N, C-alpha and C positions, 0 to 999 in steps of 0.2 A: 467398506468401499472396495470394489473389485479392482484388480490390476488394470482392466480396461478403462474403468472410470477414472483411475488415477492418471493413466497415460493421457486420456482424453482431456482431463483438466489441465495437465501440464503441457499439452501439445503446443500451445502458442509460444511457450518459453523453452521448449525442449531442444537440447543440443545433442546429448548422448547419455548413455549409461555405460559405465566401464567397471570391470573387475580389477582391483588393485590389491594383489595378494589376498588378504582375508577381508578386504574392504570393498564396498560398493561405492562408486562415485556417480552422483547424479549431476550432470552438467546442464545448467540452465542459463539462458540469455534473457535478461529482464529489460524492459523498455528504459530508454534514457530518462533520467529525472526521477526514477524510483528511489526510495530511501530504504535503508536496511538497518532498522534500529538495533542497537546493541542488546536490548532486551530479548530479541529473537536470536541474533547471531551468537550470543554468548552461550546459547543452549545447544549449538551444533558445531560441527567442524566444517567451516565454510572458508574457501579460499578464492580470491578474485584472480582470474586469469589476466595478468597484466599484458600479455602478448596479444590479446584479442584486439583487433583493429576495427571491428564492425561497430555498428550503432548499439548502444545499450551497455549493460553490465553483465559480464560473463562470470557466473559463480559456480564453483564445484562444491557440492555437499558430499562429504565422505562419511560413511558410517559402517559399522559392523553389521552383519546380516540381521542380528537380533535387535538392531536399532533403526530398522527401516521405517517402522510406523511412527516413532517419535520424531524422526528426521522429517518425514513427509508432513507430519502435523505442523512443524515449524515452517516448512516451505509454504504450506497453504496459508499459514498465518501471515507470512510476509506478503504473499500475493493478495490476500483479502485486505490487509492493511493498506496496500497501495491502491487497490481498486476502489476501496471506500474513500480514501483520500482524494482520488481523482474525481469521484462523484461529488464529494463535498465541495471541491474547488469549482466544478461545473455549476453546482447549485448556487454557490456564492456569487459567481459571475452573473447568473440569471437574476438573483435577488438584487444585486447592485443595479442591474439594468432596470428592474422594476422600480426600485427606489428612485433612480434618476428620473424615470418617467413621472413618478408622483411629484417630485420636486419641480419638474418642468411645467406640469399642468396645474399645480396648486399655487395659491397665493401665500405670501409670507405669513400672514396671520394664521391660516390653516396649518401651515407647516410647523409653526411654533407650538401648536396644540397636538401635533402628531405624536402618538404613543405606539411603541412597538412592545407588545407583551409576549413574553415567553413563559410557559408554565414552569413553576419552580422545580418540578421533577424532571425537566427536560435535560438531556445530556449535552445540550448546546454549551453549557458552562465550560466544557473542556476545549471549546474552540476560542474562547476569549483569552487573550493574553493578559495575564495578571502580573507580569514582571514589574517590579518596582526598583529599577536600577538607579 
């Protein structure tokens, strides 16, 4: 990926790039409601800017010059994780609406026989909450 492609991909979130002694700081502002799983953040040096008063989450990712690619990889994983999560939430809302329409237009007898089948090798399993508290 070229520097132009990286900047283009980061542009919606981009705040700045700074030199801090021997480190590079990539400052990004992510949309409100995004999540930052520890599985990603534990792999990089990321600091939230608590003084930021705008909308969203301002994170600074600091790395040595030889760690730019691994740091960018984690940044893109965070972005992709949240974009996928947003798409899944949108799809879930659409499917709930479809299901509501089915329930409104069908009789009780038909609904009792309604089957929703998901192929066994489908990764949908990760969306199902299996907590047994």
